[in-house]
N, CA and C atoms of all chains as a GROMACS GRO file, in nm:
protein
  615
    1MET      N    1   0.489   3.281  -1.085
    1MET     CA    2   0.492   3.391  -1.182
    1MET      C    3   0.361   3.393  -1.262
    2LYS      N    4   0.310   3.515  -1.286
    2LYS     CA    5   0.184   3.527  -1.359
    2LYS      C    6   0.204   3.488  -1.505
    3LEU      N    7   0.094   3.448  -1.568
    3LEU     CA    8   0.101   3.400  -1.706
    3LEU      C    9   0.161   3.505  -1.800
    4GLY      N   10   0.113   3.628  -1.790
    4GLY     CA   11   0.161   3.734  -1.879
    4GLY      C   12   0.311   3.755  -1.865
    5ASP      N   13   0.357   3.760  -1.742
    5ASP     CA   14   0.500   3.780  -1.716
    5ASP      C   15   0.580   3.663  -1.771
    6LYS      N   16   0.524   3.543  -1.757
    6LYS     CA   17   0.592   3.422  -1.804
    6LYS      C   18   0.609   3.426  -1.956
    7ILE      N   19   0.500   3.464  -2.024
    7ILE     CA   20   0.506   3.469  -2.172
    7ILE      C   21   0.609   3.573  -2.216
    8ARG      N   22   0.604   3.691  -2.150
    8ARG     CA   23   0.698   3.798  -2.187
    8ARG      C   24   0.843   3.752  -2.164
    9GLN      N   25   0.863   3.690  -2.049
    9GLN     CA   26   0.999   3.643  -2.015
    9GLN      C   27   1.050   3.543  -2.119
   10LEU      N   28   0.965   3.447  -2.154
   10LEU     CA   29   1.006   3.344  -2.251
   10LEU      C   30   1.024   3.405  -2.390
   11ARG      N   31   0.936   3.500  -2.424
   11ARG     CA   32   0.948   3.564  -2.557
   11ARG      C   33   1.079   3.642  -2.568
   12GLU      N   34   1.111   3.716  -2.462
   12GLU     CA   35   1.235   3.795  -2.465
   12GLU      C   36   1.358   3.703  -2.467
   13ALA      N   37   1.347   3.591  -2.395
   13ALA     CA   38   1.459   3.495  -2.397
   13ALA      C   39   1.475   3.433  -2.536
   14SER      N   40   1.362   3.423  -2.608
   14SER     CA   41   1.367   3.366  -2.744
   14SER      C   42   1.404   3.473  -2.847
   15LYS      N   43   1.424   3.598  -2.801
   15LYS     CA   44   1.458   3.712  -2.886
   15LYS      C   45   1.355   3.732  -2.998
   16LEU      N   46   1.229   3.726  -2.958
   16LEU     CA   47   1.120   3.750  -3.053
   16LEU      C   48   1.046   3.877  -3.014
   17THR      N   49   1.000   3.950  -3.114
   17THR     CA   50   0.916   4.065  -3.084
   17THR      C   51   0.773   4.015  -3.069
   18GLN      N   52   0.687   4.100  -3.015
   18GLN     CA   53   0.546   4.059  -3.000
   18GLN      C   54   0.486   4.024  -3.136
   19GLY      N   55   0.522   4.105  -3.238
   19GLY     CA   56   0.467   4.081  -3.372
   19GLY      C   57   0.512   3.946  -3.427
   20GLN      N   58   0.640   3.916  -3.408
   20GLN     CA   59   0.694   3.788  -3.459
   20GLN      C   60   0.627   3.669  -3.390
   21LEU      N   61   0.612   3.680  -3.258
   21LEU     CA   62   0.551   3.569  -3.183
   21LEU      C   63   0.403   3.555  -3.220
   22ALA      N   64   0.338   3.670  -3.237
   22ALA     CA   65   0.196   3.666  -3.275
   22ALA      C   66   0.179   3.596  -3.409
   23ASN      N   67   0.266   3.631  -3.505
   23ASN     CA   68   0.259   3.567  -3.638
   23ASN      C   69   0.284   3.418  -3.629
   24ALA      N   70   0.389   3.382  -3.556
   24ALA     CA   71   0.429   3.242  -3.548
   24ALA      C   72   0.326   3.156  -3.476
   25SER      N   73   0.249   3.218  -3.387
   25SER     CA   74   0.152   3.138  -3.311
   25SER      C   75   0.008   3.162  -3.357
   26SER      N   76  -0.007   3.233  -3.467
   26SER     CA   77  -0.139   3.258  -3.527
   26SER      C   78  -0.238   3.322  -3.431
   27VAL      N   79  -0.190   3.420  -3.353
   27VAL     CA   80  -0.283   3.502  -3.274
   27VAL      C   81  -0.257   3.648  -3.311
   28SER      N   82  -0.351   3.734  -3.285
   28SER     CA   83  -0.330   3.875  -3.320
   28SER      C   84  -0.232   3.937  -3.221
   29GLN      N   85  -0.162   4.040  -3.268
   29GLN     CA   86  -0.065   4.104  -3.180
   29GLN      C   87  -0.136   4.170  -3.060
   30GLY      N   88  -0.256   4.219  -3.086
   30GLY     CA   89  -0.335   4.281  -2.980
   30GLY      C   90  -0.367   4.181  -2.869
   31TYR      N   91  -0.403   4.060  -2.913
   31TYR     CA   92  -0.438   3.956  -2.815
   31TYR      C   93  -0.315   3.916  -2.734
   32LEU      N   94  -0.201   3.905  -2.805
   32LEU     CA   95  -0.076   3.868  -2.735
   32LEU      C   96  -0.038   3.975  -2.634
   33SER      N   97  -0.058   4.101  -2.674
   33SER     CA   98  -0.029   4.211  -2.584
   33SER      C   99  -0.119   4.204  -2.459
   34GLN      N  100  -0.248   4.174  -2.482
   34GLN     CA  101  -0.341   4.160  -2.368
   34GLN      C  102  -0.298   4.045  -2.276
   35LEU      N  103  -0.253   3.937  -2.339
   35LEU     CA  104  -0.206   3.822  -2.259
   35LEU      C  105  -0.088   3.863  -2.171
   36GLU      N  106   0.009   3.931  -2.232
   36GLU     CA  107   0.130   3.970  -2.157
   36GLU      C  108   0.098   4.071  -2.047
   37ASN      N  109  -0.006   4.152  -2.070
   37ASN     CA  110  -0.041   4.252  -1.969
   37ASN      C  111  -0.140   4.198  -1.865
   38GLY      N  112  -0.169   4.069  -1.873
   38GLY     CA  113  -0.259   4.007  -1.774
   38GLY      C  114  -0.404   4.046  -1.792
   39GLU      N  115  -0.440   4.092  -1.912
   39GLU     CA  116  -0.579   4.133  -1.935
   39GLU      C  117  -0.667   4.016  -1.978
   40VAL      N  118  -0.605   3.904  -2.016
   40VAL     CA  119  -0.682   3.783  -2.050
   40VAL      C  120  -0.656   3.684  -1.937
   41LYS      N  121  -0.762   3.649  -1.866
   41LYS     CA  122  -0.741   3.564  -1.748
   41LYS      C  123  -0.738   3.414  -1.782
   42HIS      N  124  -0.824   3.374  -1.874
   42HIS     CA  125  -0.833   3.230  -1.902
   42HIS      C  126  -0.818   3.199  -2.052
   43PRO      N  127  -0.698   3.212  -2.104
   43PRO     CA  128  -0.679   3.179  -2.247
   43PRO      C  129  -0.697   3.029  -2.269
   44SER      N  130  -0.734   2.994  -2.393
   44SER     CA  131  -0.756   2.851  -2.420
   44SER      C  132  -0.622   2.777  -2.421
   45ALA      N  133  -0.631   2.647  -2.394
   45ALA     CA  134  -0.510   2.563  -2.394
   45ALA      C  135  -0.448   2.560  -2.533
   46ALA      N  136  -0.535   2.566  -2.638
   46ALA     CA  137  -0.485   2.560  -2.776
   46ALA      C  138  -0.397   2.681  -2.806
   47VAL      N  139  -0.441   2.799  -2.763
   47VAL     CA  140  -0.363   2.922  -2.785
   47VAL      C  141  -0.229   2.913  -2.712
   48LEU      N  142  -0.234   2.868  -2.587
   48LEU     CA  143  -0.111   2.858  -2.507
   48LEU      C  144  -0.013   2.759  -2.571
   49LEU      N  145  -0.068   2.651  -2.624
   49LEU     CA  146   0.017   2.551  -2.687
   49LEU      C  147   0.084   2.608  -2.812
   50ARG      N  148   0.007   2.684  -2.891
   50ARG     CA  149   0.065   2.745  -3.014
   50ARG      C  150   0.176   2.844  -2.976
   51ILE      N  151   0.152   2.922  -2.872
   51ILE     CA  152   0.252   3.020  -2.827
   51ILE      C  153   0.378   2.948  -2.780
   52ALA      N  154   0.358   2.843  -2.701
   52ALA     CA  155   0.473   2.766  -2.650
   52ALA      C  156   0.552   2.705  -2.766
   53GLN      N  157   0.480   2.648  -2.862
   53GLN     CA  158   0.549   2.585  -2.977
   53GLN      C  159   0.626   2.688  -3.058
   54ALA      N  160   0.567   2.808  -3.073
   54ALA     CA  161   0.635   2.914  -3.149
   54ALA      C  162   0.764   2.958  -3.081
   55MET      N  163   0.768   2.944  -2.947
   55MET     CA  164   0.890   2.984  -2.873
   55MET      C  165   0.981   2.863  -2.849
   56HIS      N  166   0.940   2.747  -2.902
   56HIS     CA  167   1.016   2.622  -2.885
   56HIS      C  168   1.038   2.587  -2.738
   57VAL      N  169   0.930   2.606  -2.657
   57VAL     CA  170   0.937   2.562  -2.517
   57VAL      C  171   0.821   2.466  -2.492
   58GLY      N  172   0.830   2.388  -2.383
   58GLY     CA  173   0.722   2.296  -2.348
   58GLY      C  174   0.600   2.375  -2.303
   59GLY      N  175   0.482   2.316  -2.321
   59GLY     CA  176   0.359   2.387  -2.284
   59GLY      C  177   0.330   2.391  -2.135
   60ASP      N  178   0.391   2.300  -2.059
   60ASP     CA  179   0.356   2.287  -1.917
   60ASP      C  180   0.370   2.416  -1.837
   61GLU      N  181   0.478   2.487  -1.862
   61GLU     CA  182   0.502   2.610  -1.784
   61GLU      C  183   0.388   2.710  -1.803
   62LEU      N  184   0.346   2.725  -1.930
   62LEU     CA  185   0.238   2.820  -1.958
   62LEU      C  186   0.105   2.766  -1.905
   63PHE      N  187   0.082   2.636  -1.922
   63PHE     CA  188  -0.042   2.576  -1.873
   63PHE      C  189  -0.055   2.595  -1.722
   64GLU      N  190   0.054   2.568  -1.650
   64GLU     CA  191   0.049   2.580  -1.504
   64GLU      C  192   0.028   2.725  -1.462
   65ALA      N  193   0.096   2.818  -1.534
   65ALA     CA  194   0.079   2.959  -1.500
   65ALA      C  195  -0.065   3.003  -1.526
   66ALA      N  196  -0.132   2.937  -1.623
   66ALA     CA  197  -0.272   2.972  -1.653
   66ALA      C  198  -0.370   2.894  -1.566
   67GLY      N  199  -0.319   2.803  -1.482
   67GLY     CA  200  -0.406   2.730  -1.390
   67GLY      C  201  -0.456   2.597  -1.445
   68TYR      N  202  -0.403   2.554  -1.560
   68TYR     CA  203  -0.444   2.424  -1.612
   68TYR      C  204  -0.368   2.312  -1.539
   69ALA      N  205  -0.438   2.198  -1.521
   69ALA     CA  206  -0.371   2.082  -1.460
   69ALA      C  207  -0.278   2.020  -1.564
   70THR      N  208  -0.161   1.986  -1.523
   70THR     CA  209  -0.067   1.918  -1.612
   70THR      C  210  -0.028   1.787  -1.545
   71VAL      N  211   0.039   1.703  -1.620
   71VAL     CA  212   0.085   1.576  -1.562
   71VAL      C  213   0.168   1.604  -1.437
   72ARG      N  214   0.252   1.708  -1.446
   72ARG     CA  215   0.338   1.741  -1.332
   72ARG      C  216   0.258   1.782  -1.208
   73THR      N  217   0.157   1.870  -1.227
   73THR     CA  218   0.079   1.914  -1.110
   73THR      C  219  -0.004   1.799  -1.054
   74LEU      N  220  -0.056   1.712  -1.143
   74LEU     CA  221  -0.132   1.597  -1.094
   74LEU      C  222  -0.042   1.503  -1.015
   75ARG      N  223   0.080   1.485  -1.066
   75ARG     CA  224   0.176   1.397  -0.996
   75ARG      C  225   0.203   1.452  -0.855
   76GLU      N  226   0.217   1.586  -0.848
   76GLU     CA  227   0.244   1.647  -0.717
   76GLU      C  228   0.127   1.626  -0.622
   77ALA      N  229   0.004   1.638  -0.677
   77ALA     CA  230  -0.116   1.617  -0.595
   77ALA      C  231  -0.119   1.474  -0.545
   78TYR      N  232  -0.088   1.380  -0.634
   78TYR     CA  233  -0.088   1.238  -0.595
   78TYR      C  234   0.020   1.211  -0.491
   79ARG      N  235   0.133   1.278  -0.506
   79ARG     CA  236   0.241   1.258  -0.408
   79ARG      C  237   0.195   1.304  -0.269
   80GLY      N  238   0.113   1.411  -0.266
   80GLY     CA  239   0.058   1.461  -0.140
   80GLY      C  240  -0.033   1.357  -0.076
   81TYR      N  241  -0.120   1.296  -0.158
   81TYR     CA  242  -0.211   1.192  -0.106
   81TYR      C  243  -0.130   1.073  -0.058
   82GLU      N  244  -0.033   1.039  -0.136
   82GLU     CA  245   0.048   0.921  -0.107
   82GLU      C  246   0.110   0.932   0.032
   83ALA      N  247   0.142   1.058   0.070
   83ALA     CA  248   0.204   1.080   0.201
   83ALA      C  249   0.102   1.074   0.314
   84THR      N  250  -0.027   1.097   0.283
   84THR     CA  251  -0.125   1.104   0.391
   84THR      C  252  -0.214   0.979   0.401
   85VAL      N  253  -0.206   0.891   0.303
   85VAL     CA  254  -0.290   0.770   0.307
   85VAL      C  255  -0.203   0.649   0.338
   86GLU      N  256  -0.257   0.561   0.423
   86GLU     CA  257  -0.187   0.439   0.463
   86GLU      C  258  -0.133   0.361   0.343
   87ALA      N  259  -0.008   0.321   0.352
   87ALA     CA  260   0.056   0.250   0.241
   87ALA      C  261  -0.017   0.122   0.203
   88GLU      N  262  -0.061   0.048   0.305
   88GLU     CA  263  -0.130  -0.079   0.275
   88GLU      C  264  -0.264  -0.057   0.207
   89LEU      N  265  -0.330   0.053   0.246
   89LEU     CA  266  -0.458   0.085   0.184
   89LEU      C  267  -0.437   0.124   0.037
   90ILE      N  268  -0.333   0.199   0.011
   90ILE     CA  269  -0.300   0.237  -0.128
   90ILE      C  270  -0.273   0.112  -0.211
   91THR      N  271  -0.196   0.021  -0.154
   91THR     CA  272  -0.162  -0.103  -0.226
   91THR      C  273  -0.290  -0.182  -0.255
   92TYR      N  274  -0.376  -0.191  -0.154
   92TYR     CA  275  -0.500  -0.268  -0.171
   92TYR      C  276  -0.588  -0.204  -0.278
   93LEU      N  277  -0.610  -0.073  -0.267
   93LEU     CA  278  -0.701  -0.004  -0.358
   93LEU      C  279  -0.649  -0.002  -0.501
   94SER      N  280  -0.518   0.008  -0.517
   94SER     CA  281  -0.462   0.015  -0.653
   94SER      C  282  -0.487  -0.115  -0.730
   95GLY      N  283  -0.516  -0.223  -0.656
   95GLY     CA  284  -0.546  -0.350  -0.722
   95GLY      C  285  -0.691  -0.364  -0.763
   96LEU      N  286  -0.775  -0.268  -0.722
   96LEU     CA  287  -0.916  -0.274  -0.758
   96LEU      C  288  -0.940  -0.200  -0.888
   97PRO      N  289  -1.031  -0.251  -0.974
   97PRO     CA  290  -1.064  -0.175  -1.095
   97PRO      C  291  -1.132  -0.043  -1.059
   98ARG      N  292  -1.123   0.055  -1.150
   98ARG     CA  293  -1.178   0.189  -1.123
   98ARG      C  294  -1.326   0.189  -1.087
   99ASP      N  295  -1.404   0.103  -1.155
   99ASP     CA  296  -1.548   0.104  -1.126
   99ASP      C  297  -1.574   0.060  -0.982
  100LYS      N  298  -1.496  -0.034  -0.933
  100LYS     CA  299  -1.512  -0.078  -0.794
  100LYS      C  300  -1.464   0.030  -0.698
  101GLN      N  301  -1.361   0.103  -0.736
  101GLN     CA  302  -1.314   0.214  -0.652
  101GLN      C  303  -1.424   0.320  -0.639
  102ARG      N  304  -1.492   0.347  -0.753
  102ARG     CA  305  -1.600   0.447  -0.751
  102ARG      C  306  -1.714   0.399  -0.660
  103ARG      N  307  -1.744   0.266  -0.668
  103ARG     CA  308  -1.852   0.212  -0.585
  103ARG      C  309  -1.813   0.221  -0.437
  104LEU      N  310  -1.688   0.196  -0.409
  104LEU     CA  311  -1.641   0.205  -0.271
  104LEU      C  312  -1.655   0.349  -0.220
  105LEU      N  313  -1.622   0.444  -0.306
  105LEU     CA  314  -1.636   0.586  -0.269
  105LEU      C  315  -1.782   0.614  -0.232
  106LEU      N  316  -1.875   0.564  -0.315
  106LEU     CA  317  -2.017   0.587  -0.288
  106LEU      C  318  -2.058   0.522  -0.155
  107VAL      N  319  -2.007   0.400  -0.130
  107VAL     CA  320  -2.040   0.331  -0.005
  107VAL      C  321  -1.989   0.411   0.114
  108LEU      N  322  -1.864   0.457   0.106
  108LEU     CA  323  -1.805   0.532   0.218
  108LEU      C  324  -1.879   0.664   0.240
  109GLU      N  325  -1.913   0.731   0.129
  109GLU     CA  326  -1.988   0.857   0.142
  109GLU      C  327  -2.125   0.830   0.203
  110GLY      N  328  -2.188   0.720   0.158
  110GLY     CA  329  -2.319   0.683   0.213
  110GLY      C  330  -2.310   0.653   0.361
  111MET      N  331  -2.208   0.578   0.401
  111MET     CA  332  -2.191   0.545   0.542
  111MET      C  333  -2.169   0.671   0.624
  112ALA      N  334  -2.081   0.758   0.576
  112ALA     CA  335  -2.052   0.881   0.649
  112ALA      C  336  -2.177   0.966   0.662
  113SER      N  337  -2.257   0.968   0.555
  113SER     CA  338  -2.379   1.048   0.557
  113SER      C  339  -2.478   0.991   0.658
  114VAL      N  340  -2.494   0.857   0.660
  114VAL     CA  341  -2.586   0.792   0.756
  114VAL      C  342  -2.537   0.815   0.899
  115LEU      N  343  -2.409   0.798   0.920
  115LEU     CA  344  -2.356   0.804   1.055
  115LEU      C  345  -2.349   0.946   1.112
  116THR      N  346  -2.352   1.045   1.027
  116THR     CA  347  -2.341   1.182   1.078
  116THR      C  348  -2.470   1.261   1.066
  117SER      N  349  -2.576   1.200   1.008
  117SER     CA  350  -2.700   1.276   0.994
  117SER      C  351  -2.783   1.268   1.122
  118ASN      N  352  -2.862   1.371   1.149
  118ASN     CA  353  -2.949   1.373   1.266
  118ASN      C  354  -3.092   1.340   1.224
  119GLY      N  355  -3.128   1.212   1.233
  119GLY     CA  356  -3.265   1.172   1.198
  119GLY      C  357  -3.361   1.210   1.309
  120ASP      N  358  -3.491   1.214   1.276
  120ASP     CA  359  -3.592   1.252   1.376
  120ASP      C  360  -3.608   1.145   1.484
  121SER      N  361  -3.621   1.016   1.439
  121SER     CA  362  -3.650   0.911   1.537
  121SER      C  363  -3.528   0.825   1.563
  122ARG      N  364  -3.416   0.874   1.526
  122ARG     CA  365  -3.296   0.795   1.541
  122ARG      C  366  -3.195   0.865   1.630
  123GLY      N  367  -3.097   0.790   1.672
  123GLY     CA  368  -2.992   0.845   1.755
  123GLY      C  369  -2.896   0.928   1.672
  124ASP      N  370  -2.794   0.974   1.735
  124ASP     CA  371  -2.697   1.060   1.667
  124ASP      C  372  -2.626   0.988   1.554
  125HIS      N  373  -2.617   0.855   1.564
  125HIS     CA  374  -2.548   0.778   1.461
  125HIS      C  375  -2.639   0.737   1.348
  126GLY      N  376  -2.767   0.774   1.358
  126GLY     CA  377  -2.858   0.738   1.252
  126GLY      C  378  -2.922   0.603   1.273
  127TRP      N  379  -2.880   0.529   1.375
  127TRP     CA  380  -2.938   0.398   1.403
  127TRP      C  381  -3.050   0.413   1.505
  128PRO      N  382  -3.148   0.320   1.508
  128PRO     CA  383  -3.256   0.329   1.606
  128PRO      C  384  -3.202   0.333   1.748
  129ARG      N  385  -3.270   0.408   1.833
  129ARG     CA  386  -3.222   0.418   1.971
  129ARG      C  387  -3.249   0.289   2.047
  130GLY      N  388  -3.155   0.249   2.125
  130GLY     CA  389  -3.172   0.127   2.204
  130GLY      C  390  -3.176   0.161   2.351
  131ARG      N  391  -3.100   0.086   2.430
  131ARG     CA  392  -3.099   0.106   2.575
  131ARG      C  393  -3.050   0.244   2.612
  132ASP      N  394  -2.964   0.297   2.530
  132ASP     CA  395  -2.903   0.427   2.563
  132ASP      C  396  -2.986   0.545   2.514
  133SER      N  397  -3.116   0.519   2.495
  133SER     CA  398  -3.203   0.624   2.444
  133SER      C  399  -3.188   0.752   2.526
  134GLY      N  400  -3.175   0.861   2.458
  134GLY     CA  401  -3.160   0.988   2.528
  134GLY      C  402  -3.016   1.030   2.540
  135VAL      N  403  -2.928   0.937   2.530
  135VAL     CA  404  -2.785   0.969   2.537
  135VAL      C  405  -2.739   1.000   2.395
  136THR      N  406  -2.676   1.112   2.380
  136THR     CA  407  -2.628   1.146   2.247
  136THR      C  408  -2.479   1.116   2.239
  137PRO      N  409  -2.446   1.002   2.177
  137PRO     CA  410  -2.304   0.968   2.169
  137PRO      C  411  -2.231   1.059   2.072
  138ARG      N  412  -2.104   1.074   2.096
  138ARG     CA  413  -2.022   1.158   2.009
  138ARG      C  414  -1.982   1.074   1.888
  139SER      N  415  -2.010   1.126   1.770
  139SER     CA  416  -1.977   1.050   1.650
  139SER      C  417  -1.826   1.046   1.629
  140PRO      N  418  -1.773   0.927   1.609
  140PRO     CA  419  -1.629   0.918   1.584
  140PRO      C  420  -1.595   0.963   1.443
  141HIS      N  421  -1.697   0.995   1.364
  141HIS     CA  422  -1.672   1.029   1.223
  141HIS      C  423  -1.677   1.178   1.196
  142LYS      N  424  -1.673   1.257   1.305
  142LYS     CA  425  -1.678   1.402   1.286
  142LYS      C  426  -1.559   1.450   1.204
  143SER      N  427  -1.452   1.378   1.215
  143SER     CA  428  -1.332   1.420   1.145
  143SER      C  429  -1.346   1.410   0.995
  144LEU      N  430  -1.452   1.343   0.947
  144LEU     CA  431  -1.472   1.334   0.802
  144LEU      C  432  -1.513   1.469   0.744
  145GLU      N  433  -1.551   1.559   0.834
  145GLU     CA  434  -1.586   1.696   0.796
  145GLU      C  435  -1.703   1.702   0.698
  146TYR      N  436  -1.794   1.609   0.714
  146TYR     CA  437  -1.913   1.616   0.630
  146TYR      C  438  -2.014   1.704   0.701
  147SER      N  439  -2.081   1.786   0.623
  147SER     CA  440  -2.179   1.874   0.684
  147SER      C  441  -2.295   1.790   0.733
  148ARG      N  442  -2.339   1.820   0.853
  148ARG     CA  443  -2.450   1.744   0.908
  148ARG      C  444  -2.580   1.798   0.849
  149SER      N  445  -2.649   1.711   0.778
  149SER     CA  446  -2.775   1.757   0.718
  149SER      C  447  -2.890   1.723   0.810
  150ARG      N  448  -2.977   1.817   0.827
  150ARG     CA  449  -3.094   1.799   0.913
  150ARG      C  450  -3.216   1.791   0.824
  151ASN      N  451  -3.287   1.682   0.829
  151ASN     CA  452  -3.405   1.667   0.742
  151ASN      C  453  -3.526   1.739   0.803
  152MET      N  454   0.684  -0.152  -0.776
  152MET     CA  455   0.622  -0.023  -0.811
  152MET      C  456   0.616   0.068  -0.687
  153ASP      N  457   0.657   0.195  -0.700
  153ASP     CA  458   0.657   0.280  -0.580
  153ASP      C  459   0.516   0.328  -0.545
  154ARG      N  460   0.502   0.381  -0.426
  154ARG     CA  461   0.370   0.418  -0.375
  154ARG      C  462   0.303   0.526  -0.458
  155ALA      N  463   0.384   0.621  -0.510
  155ALA     CA  464   0.325   0.728  -0.591
  155ALA      C  465   0.261   0.670  -0.716
  156ALA      N  466   0.329   0.572  -0.776
  156ALA     CA  467   0.276   0.509  -0.898
  156ALA      C  468   0.149   0.431  -0.866
  157LEU      N  469   0.146   0.368  -0.748
  157LEU     CA  470   0.025   0.294  -0.706
  157LEU      C  471  -0.090   0.392  -0.680
  158ALA      N  472  -0.056   0.504  -0.616
  158ALA     CA  473  -0.159   0.605  -0.585
  158ALA      C  474  -0.223   0.659  -0.712
  159GLU      N  475  -0.146   0.667  -0.820
  159GLU     CA  476  -0.199   0.718  -0.947
  159GLU      C  477  -0.303   0.625  -1.008
  160LYS      N  478  -0.308   0.502  -0.960
  160LYS     CA  479  -0.408   0.406  -1.011
  160LYS      C  480  -0.541   0.420  -0.940
  161ILE      N  481  -0.544   0.503  -0.836
  161ILE     CA  482  -0.665   0.515  -0.753
  161ILE      C  483  -0.745   0.638  -0.792
  162ASP      N  484  -0.875   0.622  -0.791
  162ASP     CA  485  -0.965   0.732  -0.823
  162ASP      C  486  -0.931   0.854  -0.735
  163PRO      N  487  -0.908   0.971  -0.796
  163PRO     CA  488  -0.863   1.086  -0.716
  163PRO      C  489  -0.962   1.129  -0.607
  164GLU      N  490  -1.093   1.115  -0.635
  164GLU     CA  491  -1.191   1.156  -0.533
  164GLU      C  492  -1.187   1.062  -0.412
  165LEU      N  493  -1.168   0.933  -0.441
  165LEU     CA  494  -1.159   0.835  -0.332
  165LEU      C  495  -1.034   0.862  -0.249
  166LEU      N  496  -0.925   0.889  -0.320
  166LEU     CA  497  -0.798   0.916  -0.251
  166LEU      C  498  -0.808   1.042  -0.166
  167GLN      N  499  -0.877   1.142  -0.222
  167GLN     CA  500  -0.894   1.268  -0.150
  167GLN      C  501  -0.976   1.246  -0.022
  168MET      N  502  -1.083   1.166  -0.036
  168MET     CA  503  -1.168   1.138   0.081
  168MET      C  504  -1.089   1.064   0.189
  169LEU      N  505  -1.013   0.964   0.146
  169LEU     CA  506  -0.934   0.887   0.242
  169LEU      C  507  -0.825   0.974   0.305
  170GLY      N  508  -0.769   1.063   0.225
  170GLY     CA  509  -0.664   1.153   0.274
  170GLY      C  510  -0.712   1.245   0.385
  171ARG      N  511  -0.844   1.273   0.385
  171ARG     CA  512  -0.900   1.360   0.490
  171ARG      C  513  -0.926   1.284   0.619
  172MET      N  514  -0.926   1.151   0.609
  172MET     CA  515  -0.953   1.070   0.730
  172MET      C  516  -0.828   1.057   0.815
  173PRO      N  517  -0.845   1.045   0.946
  173PRO     CA  518  -0.728   1.015   1.030
  173PRO      C  519  -0.675   0.875   0.996
  174ARG      N  520  -0.549   0.851   1.027
  174ARG     CA  521  -0.486   0.721   0.996
  174ARG      C  522  -0.565   0.604   1.054
  175ARG      N  523  -0.618   0.625   1.175
  175ARG     CA  524  -0.689   0.516   1.243
  175ARG      C  525  -0.809   0.474   1.159
  176GLN      N  526  -0.883   0.572   1.108
  176GLN     CA  527  -1.001   0.539   1.025
  176GLN      C  528  -0.958   0.476   0.892
  177GLN      N  529  -0.845   0.520   0.839
  177GLN     CA  530  -0.797   0.459   0.714
  177GLN      C  531  -0.768   0.311   0.736
  178ARG      N  532  -0.709   0.281   0.852
  178ARG     CA  533  -0.679   0.140   0.881
  178ARG      C  534  -0.808   0.061   0.899
  179GLN      N  535  -0.911   0.129   0.955
  179GLN     CA  536  -1.040   0.062   0.971
  179GLN      C  537  -1.105   0.034   0.835
  180VAL      N  538  -1.089   0.127   0.743
  180VAL     CA  539  -1.142   0.106   0.607
  180VAL      C  540  -1.072  -0.015   0.545
  181LEU      N  541  -0.941  -0.022   0.561
  181LEU     CA  542  -0.865  -0.136   0.506
  181LEU      C  543  -0.914  -0.266   0.569
  182LEU      N  544  -0.934  -0.263   0.699
  182LEU     CA  545  -0.981  -0.382   0.771
  182LEU      C  546  -1.119  -0.423   0.719
  183LEU      N  547  -1.206  -0.324   0.703
  183LEU     CA  548  -1.341  -0.349   0.653
  183LEU      C  549  -1.335  -0.414   0.514
  184LEU      N  550  -1.249  -0.361   0.428
  184LEU     CA  551  -1.236  -0.415   0.292
  184LEU      C  552  -1.187  -0.560   0.295
  185MET      N  553  -1.091  -0.586   0.383
  185MET     CA  554  -1.037  -0.721   0.392
  185MET      C  555  -1.141  -0.818   0.446
  186VAL      N  556  -1.221  -0.772   0.542
  186VAL     CA  557  -1.326  -0.857   0.598
  186VAL      C  558  -1.430  -0.887   0.490
  187VAL      N  559  -1.472  -0.784   0.416
  187VAL     CA  560  -1.571  -0.803   0.309
  187VAL      C  561  -1.514  -0.896   0.201
  188ASP      N  562  -1.389  -0.876   0.168
  188ASP     CA  563  -1.320  -0.960   0.070
  188ASP      C  564  -1.327  -1.106   0.112
  189ASN      N  565  -1.296  -1.129   0.239
  189ASN     CA  566  -1.296  -1.265   0.293
  189ASN      C  567  -1.437  -1.324   0.295
  190LEU      N  568  -1.534  -1.240   0.331
  190LEU     CA  569  -1.673  -1.284   0.336
  190LEU      C  570  -1.720  -1.325   0.196
  191VAL      N  571  -1.689  -1.243   0.098
  191VAL     CA  572  -1.730  -1.273  -0.041
  191VAL      C  573  -1.663  -1.403  -0.087
  192TYR      N  574  -1.537  -1.419  -0.052
  192TYR     CA  575  -1.464  -1.541  -0.089
  192TYR      C  576  -1.532  -1.664  -0.028
  193GLU      N  577  -1.566  -1.653   0.102
  193GLU     CA  578  -1.632  -1.765   0.172
  193GLU      C  579  -1.766  -1.798   0.109
  194MET      N  580  -1.842  -1.694   0.078
  194MET     CA  581  -1.975  -1.714   0.019
  194MET      C  582  -1.966  -1.781  -0.117
  195MET      N  583  -1.869  -1.737  -0.196
  195MET     CA  584  -1.850  -1.796  -0.330
  195MET      C  585  -1.811  -1.943  -0.318
  196ARG      N  586  -1.723  -1.970  -0.221
  196ARG     CA  587  -1.674  -2.106  -0.203
  196ARG      C  588  -1.789  -2.198  -0.160
  197GLU      N  589  -1.870  -2.145  -0.070
  197GLU     CA  590  -1.984  -2.223  -0.023
  197GLU      C  591  -2.082  -2.250  -0.136
  198ARG      N  592  -2.105  -2.148  -0.217
  198ARG     CA  593  -2.199  -2.164  -0.328
  198ARG      C  594  -2.148  -2.269  -0.426
  199ARG      N  595  -2.016  -2.264  -0.453
  199ARG     CA  596  -1.956  -2.361  -0.546
  199ARG      C  597  -1.968  -2.504  -0.490
  200LEU      N  598  -1.945  -2.516  -0.360
  200LEU     CA  599  -1.957  -2.648  -0.297
  200LEU      C  600  -2.100  -2.701  -0.306
  201ARG      N  601  -2.195  -2.608  -0.284
  201ARG     CA  602  -2.336  -2.646  -0.291
  201ARG      C  603  -2.373  -2.689  -0.432
  202GLU      N  604  -2.324  -2.615  -0.529
  202GLU     CA  605  -2.354  -2.648  -0.669
  202GLU      C  606  -2.293  -2.783  -0.708
  203ASP      N  607  -2.175  -2.811  -0.654
  203ASP     CA  608  -2.108  -2.938  -0.686
  203ASP      C  609  -2.184  -3.057  -0.629
  204THR      N  610  -2.242  -3.038  -0.510
  204THR     CA  611  -2.312  -3.151  -0.446
  204THR      C  612  -2.452  -3.171  -0.505
  205GLU      N  613  -2.505  -3.067  -0.567
  205GLU     CA  614  -2.641  -3.080  -0.623
  205GLU      C  615  -2.642  -3.157  -0.756
   0.00000   0.00000   0.00000
């Protein structure tokens, strides 16, 4: 449901007029009307919170309708990752401090970048050509979907 | 602790990158980490032994 429709629905359920809600949430009635009509695309979180408090509802519904991340939406995103990443890897990584996790991310990105880049004097994997010179091996890391940069 | 709670402890960008990898590569990352972990442990142990004998 769009943000404007959501606000109108909650306001009507709270039996408040636009003027009453505007007063209670310290916004102008004109602004509230624009919000309900979908004319304001990105209202501030502070305004949404005041409106939610004035209607005695939680802010999450309005935040999500406005596209803000909430604890609930982040949890859902994490649940998605949790389903696609190996359980043992999750267990291992969760035991590492955040700074080490960030360093690992940089290492993996660096490796993927080296292995998928097409160097001038190097093979397809970025390593110097050996006996198989001239043979272009298929990179097993194509699935990483990193754009191949050509220097 | 359930897996979702463990996943929340991981940097979201790292998790996103791993999530894009096939399972086989994820297992290889885990293997790589365990090998490096073991290597670092061995190196530390050797250094401590060397320091003790000096």
